[in-house]
C-alpha positions in Angstrom: -9.6 -2.4 -4.2 -12.5 0.5 -4.0 -11.4 3.5 -2.4 -14.4 5.4 -2.6 -17.8 5.2 -4.6 -16.3 6.5 -7.7 -12.6 5.7 -7.7 -10.9 2.2 -8.0 -7.3 0.8 -7.7 -6.5 -2.1 -9.7 -3.2 -3.9 -10.5 -2.6 -4.4 -14.0 0.1 -7.1 -14.7 0.4 -7.0 -18.2 1.3 -3.0 -18.1 3.2 -3.6 -14.9 1.5 -0.8 -13.0 -1.4 -0.1 -10.1 -3.9 2.3 -12.1 -6.6 4.5 -10.3 -9.8 4.9 -12.3 -12.6 7.4 -11.8 -16.1 6.2 -12.8 -14.7 3.3 -14.0 -13.1 4.6 -17.0 -11.2 7.4 -16.5 -7.3 6.6 -15.3 -6.5 9.1 -12.9 -3.2 8.1 -12.2 -0.7 5.0 -11.8 1.9 3.8 -10.0 4.9 1.9 -12.3 6.2 -1.5 -10.9 8.4 -4.4 -11.6 7.8 -7.7 -10.0 10.2 -10.9 -8.8 8.6 -13.8 -6.4 9.4 -12.0 -3.8 9.9 -8.4 -4.2 8.0 -5.4 -5.7 9.6 -2.4 -6.8 7.6 0.8 -6.8 9.3 2.8 -9.0 7.3 5.7 -10.4 3.9 7.2 -9.3 2.4 9.7 -12.0 -1.2 11.5 -11.3 -3.0 13.3 -13.9 -2.5 17.1 -14.0 -6.6 17.1 -13.6 -7.1 15.0 -10.5 -3.9 16.6 -8.4 -4.7 17.5 -5.1 -7.8 14.8 -5.0 -6.1 11.9 -2.9 -5.3 9.9 -6.0 -1.6 9.6 -5.2 -2.4 8.6 -1.4 -5.1 6.0 -2.7 -2.7 4.2 -5.4 0.2 4.3 -2.5 -2.2 2.8 0.1 -3.7 0.0 -2.6 -0.2 -1.0 -3.8 1.3 -1.5 -0.5 -2.1 -3.2 0.5 -1.3 -5.6 -2.2 2.1 -6.3 -2.0 1.2 -7.4 1.6 -1.5 -9.2 0.7 0.3 -11.2 -1.6 3.2 -11.9 0.9 5.4 -10.0 -1.0 8.2 -7.6 0.0 8.1 -3.7 -1.6 11.5 -1.8 -2.5 10.5 1.5 -3.2 12.4 3.9 -5.3 9.9 6.8 -6.3 9.9 9.8 -4.2 6.2 10.2 -3.9 5.7 6.8 -2.2 9.1 7.8 0.0 7.3 10.9 1.5 3.9 9.1 1.7 5.7 6.3 4.0 6.9 8.6 6.4 3.6 9.7 7.2 2.2 6.3 7.5 4.4 4.3 9.5 1.9 1.2 9.6 3.4 -0.2 6.2 7.0 -0.7 7.7 6.2 -4.3 7.5 5.9 -4.5 4.2 9.1 -2.7 3.0 12.1 -4.4 2.4 15.3 -4.2 4.0 13.6 -1.6 6.4 15.2 -0.9 9.7 13.4 -2.5 12.7 10.9 -0.1 14.2 12.2 1.7 17.5 10.6 0.5 20.8 9.2 3.7 22.7 7.7 4.2 25.6 
């Protein structure tokens, strides 16, 4: 999941987290998760202070939710950061576990 020329987000199942690496080595941030056969619980996002305000959290949220969707799973989001991010990115509603149905508007 490459997000820019120097930042890549990968799922690290052994550490149960998504990691954003800058220049291939420096971990700029991560999302902790727990997983079942049907569900991924996104519990906590952490961005290193030296990378705050550079879009690392947003890149992590997008990559994690894209991965959950691509694997045919649902996401249960309890992380406050990702919950706030989702308010601005309604296109991820379909991946959410127990999300209320979308309202049809004219």
